[in-house]
RODO-2510 file (C-alpha; in nm, 4 decimals, decimal comma):
residues 200
     n   res          X          Y          Z
     1     x     2,9224    -0,2362    -1,0303
     2     x     2,5885    -0,4224    -1,0416
     3     x     2,3978    -0,1203    -0,8972
     4     x     2,2930     0,1478    -1,1464
     5     x     2,1096     0,3904    -0,9138
     6     x     1,9944     0,4386    -0,5549
     7     x     1,7049     0,6722    -0,4777
     8     x     1,5496     0,7995    -0,1540
     9     x     1,1668     0,7904    -0,1757
    10     x     0,9221     0,9289     0,0678
    11     x     0,5893     1,0792     0,1318
    12     x     0,3929     1,2787     0,3813
    13     x     0,0223     1,3414     0,3843
    14     x    -0,1627     1,5277     0,6443
    15     x    -0,4790     1,7513     0,6690
    16     x    -0,6374     1,9920     0,9027
    17     x    -0,9821     1,9088     1,0315
    18     x    -1,2097     2,1927     1,1445
    19     x    -1,5756     2,1678     1,2068
    20     x    -1,8614     2,3382     1,4046
    21     x    -2,2008     2,2421     1,5198
    22     x    -2,4574     2,5038     1,6282
    23     x    -2,7693     2,3978     1,8273
    24     x    -3,0923     2,6077     1,8261
    25     x    -3,0865     2,8427     2,1365
    26     x    -2,7813     2,6318     2,2547
    27     x    -2,3986     2,6175     2,2472
    28     x    -2,1854     2,6010     1,9471
    29     x    -1,9462     2,3008     1,9572
    30     x    -1,6428     2,2497     1,7246
    31     x    -1,2921     2,1224     1,6934
    32     x    -0,9810     2,1994     1,4880
    33     x    -0,6869     1,9706     1,4782
    34     x    -0,4202     1,8362     1,2481
    35     x    -0,4483     1,4695     1,1242
    36     x    -0,1516     1,2614     1,0185
    37     x    -0,2627     1,0380     0,7317
    38     x     0,0623     0,8895     0,5913
    39     x     0,4211     0,9328     0,6530
    40     x     0,6675     0,7033     0,4672
    41     x     1,0375     0,6819     0,3933
    42     x     1,2379     0,4255     0,1914
    43     x     1,4689     0,3494    -0,0792
    44     x     1,4655     0,2221    -0,4362
    45     x     1,7709     0,0349    -0,5669
    46     x     1,7923    -0,0422    -0,9393
    47     x     2,0457    -0,2988    -1,0725
    48     x     2,2153    -0,3223    -1,4097
    49     x     2,0191    -0,6299    -1,4930
    50     x     1,6929    -0,4321    -1,4858
    51     x     1,5876    -0,5672    -1,1402
    52     x     1,4764    -0,3232    -0,8560
    53     x     1,4599    -0,3674    -0,4849
    54     x     1,1973    -0,1291    -0,3341
    55     x     1,1319    -0,0740     0,0385
    56     x     0,9052     0,1865     0,2064
    57     x     0,8416     0,2216     0,5759
    58     x     0,5779     0,3901     0,7882
    59     x     0,7534     0,6454     0,9990
    60     x     0,7126     0,7240     1,3669
    61     x     0,7807     1,0533     1,5465
    62     x     0,8288     0,8676     1,8757
    63     x     0,5502     1,0734     2,0338
    64     x     0,2271     1,0047     1,8815
    65     x    -0,0471     1,2786     1,9313
    66     x    -0,3336     1,3643     2,1620
    67     x    -0,5978     1,2040     1,9390
    68     x    -0,5812     0,8420     1,8437
    69     x    -0,6677     0,8886     1,4692
    70     x    -0,3930     1,1387     1,4414
    71     x    -0,1112     0,9262     1,5913
    72     x     0,1984     0,8531     1,3904
    73     x     0,3474     0,5184     1,4785
    74     x     0,4948     0,5453     1,8184
    75     x     0,8211     0,3729     1,9353
    76     x     1,1043     0,3161     1,6707
    77     x     1,1660     0,5702     1,3994
    78     x     1,0883     0,3117     1,1426
    79     x     0,7440     0,1785     1,2441
    80     x     0,6071    -0,0862     1,0050
    81     x     0,6774    -0,2059     0,6479
    82     x     0,4500    -0,0324     0,3999
    83     x     0,5976    -0,2090     0,0932
    84     x     0,9111    -0,4182     0,0410
    85     x     0,9674    -0,6133    -0,2839
    86     x     1,2003    -0,7257    -0,5556
    87     x     1,0856    -0,7071    -0,9134
    88     x     1,2320    -0,7830    -1,2615
    89     x     1,1945    -1,0189    -1,5469
    90     x     1,2854    -1,3858    -1,5969
    91     x     1,2469    -1,5273    -1,9529
    92     x     1,0173    -1,2344    -2,0532
    93     x     0,7956    -1,2815    -1,7595
    94     x     0,7546    -0,9966    -1,5056
    95     x     0,8209    -1,1140    -1,1465
    96     x     0,7428    -0,9148    -0,8302
    97     x     0,8126    -1,0795    -0,4898
    98     x     0,7369    -0,9276    -0,1406
    99     x     0,5030    -0,7013     0,0343
   100     x     0,3208    -0,5125    -0,2305
   101     x    -0,0039    -0,3363    -0,3284
   102     x    -0,2721    -0,5727    -0,4502
   103     x    -0,4256    -0,3926    -0,7430
   104     x    -0,7923    -0,4754    -0,7140
   105     x    -1,0391    -0,2236    -0,8657
   106     x    -0,9280     0,0971    -1,0470
   107     x    -0,9935     0,3022    -0,7271
   108     x    -0,7529     0,1035    -0,5272
   109     x    -0,4943     0,0810    -0,8026
   110     x    -0,4887     0,4575    -0,8144
   111     x    -0,2550     0,6214    -0,5656
   112     x    -0,4272     0,8167    -0,2912
   113     x    -0,2109     1,1054    -0,4130
   114     x    -0,4369     1,1139    -0,7254
   115     x    -0,7824     1,0211    -0,6130
   116     x    -1,0374     1,3042    -0,5994
   117     x    -1,1767     1,2320    -0,2529
   118     x    -1,0331     1,2505     0,0947
   119     x    -1,0298     0,8674     0,1076
   120     x    -1,1230     0,5676    -0,0891
   121     x    -1,4821     0,4304    -0,0663
   122     x    -1,5685     0,1909     0,2094
   123     x    -1,6503    -0,0946    -0,0319
   124     x    -1,3067    -0,0720    -0,1920
   125     x    -1,1200    -0,0699     0,1505
   126     x    -1,3221    -0,3803     0,2394
   127     x    -1,2500    -0,5702    -0,0784
   128     x    -0,8806    -0,4951    -0,1237
   129     x    -0,6483    -0,6456     0,1354
   130     x    -0,4122    -0,3548     0,1450
   131     x    -0,0527    -0,4744     0,0811
   132     x    -0,0024    -0,8432     0,1561
   133     x     0,3041    -1,0544     0,1106
   134     x     0,3051    -1,2513    -0,2136
   135     x     0,4233    -1,3197    -0,5700
   136     x     0,2903    -1,1607    -0,8903
   137     x     0,3710    -1,2781    -1,2380
   138     x     0,2874    -1,0629    -1,5561
   139     x     0,2957    -1,1207    -1,9253
   140     x     0,1436    -0,9658    -2,2327
   141     x    -0,0296    -1,2136    -2,4621
   142     x    -0,2673    -1,1586    -2,7596
   143     x    -0,2525    -0,7907    -2,7184
   144     x    -0,3588    -0,8134    -2,3512
   145     x    -0,1708    -0,7618    -2,0312
   146     x    -0,2165    -1,0505    -1,7809
   147     x    -0,1046    -1,0610    -1,4128
   148     x    -0,1676    -1,3415    -1,1605
   149     x    -0,0794    -1,3210    -0,7998
   150     x    -0,0458    -1,5673    -0,5135
   151     x    -0,0771    -1,4208    -0,1673
   152     x    -0,0480    -1,4899     0,2142
   153     x    -0,2774    -1,2458     0,4012
   154     x    -0,1622    -1,3664     0,7467
   155     x     0,2004    -1,3078     0,7096
   156     x     0,3067    -0,9855     0,9229
   157     x     0,5647    -0,8718     1,1643
   158     x     0,5477    -0,7773     1,5275
   159     x     0,7760    -0,6235     1,7724
   160     x     0,7991    -0,6836     2,1499
   161     x     0,4750    -0,6669     2,3438
   162     x     0,2707    -0,6390     2,0296
   163     x     0,4368    -0,3190     1,8945
   164     x     0,4701    -0,2886     1,5296
   165     x     0,8231    -0,3519     1,4021
   166     x     1,0422    -0,6024     1,1995
   167     x     1,1054    -0,8467     1,4737
   168     x     0,9034    -1,1789     1,4351
   169     x     0,6817    -1,3211     1,1624
   170     x     0,3319    -1,4796     1,2232
   171     x     0,1598    -1,6930     0,9742
   172     x    -0,2068    -1,7716     1,0130
   173     x    -0,2492    -1,9577     0,6929
   174     x    -0,4783    -1,7277     0,5105
   175     x    -0,3866    -1,7449     0,1419
   176     x    -0,5307    -1,6057    -0,1822
   177     x    -0,5157    -1,5822    -0,5588
   178     x    -0,5712    -1,2869    -0,7886
   179     x    -0,5958    -1,2292    -1,1657
   180     x    -0,5731    -0,8946    -1,3476
   181     x    -0,6445    -0,8285    -1,7138
   182     x    -0,5976    -0,5035    -1,9058
   183     x    -0,7133    -0,4760    -2,2615
   184     x    -0,6337    -0,1643    -2,4634
   185     x    -0,9484    -0,0719    -2,6682
   186     x    -0,8319     0,2808    -2,8069
   187     x    -0,5472     0,5158    -2,7496
   188     x    -0,7249     0,6668    -2,4557
   189     x    -0,9410     0,3685    -2,3267
   190     x    -0,8551     0,0405    -2,1670
   191     x    -1,0826    -0,2290    -2,0281
   192     x    -0,9901    -0,3878    -1,6995
   193     x    -1,0975    -0,6978    -1,5137
   194     x    -0,9755    -0,7744    -1,1576
   195     x    -1,0560    -1,0947    -0,9672
   196     x    -0,9490    -1,1996    -0,6186
   197     x    -1,0086    -1,5114    -0,4100
   198     x    -0,9215    -1,5764    -0,0457
   199     x    -0,9865    -1,8857     0,1667
   200     x    -1,1091    -1,6926     0,4658
***
């Protein structure tokens, strides 16, 4: 057949929050609760020609929770698309098409499984546009790895009554362009340059 492997991928990330605040000659206030951070499930399908179809979904428990910042996606078991793309090579050029991570800055490029803080810095979350829909092309030239991306930041899916879900697409026209450069300097050191432009 033309399929070489099928893998189930997934991830759950949660944490317990516990804090207390004691006032002079006053009461002690505090709270302890569990916070859902990320819950994802999907598949990776690899084809014999070297191409891969990857899809990962944010998962709902159908219940939510008592605190807004703890909630899993309510409603359907599969809530929203986290990533969904097809990648491979055409004439020696890497091609990746779909909803994917836009690798701007080293901090955002690094998985949250490996960063040393609870969450990424505010400035990185403001600069990076999470995981938009787009096309990325990559090629190694003159000892450097180049990657260019063309993006639509307004393409998303909505379900009935505004609920998240893969039902309808909306396009608001926000587009963008990105360029990434990776230059190996030594066996243990690389130099990176990231650039992104949006029209909004």
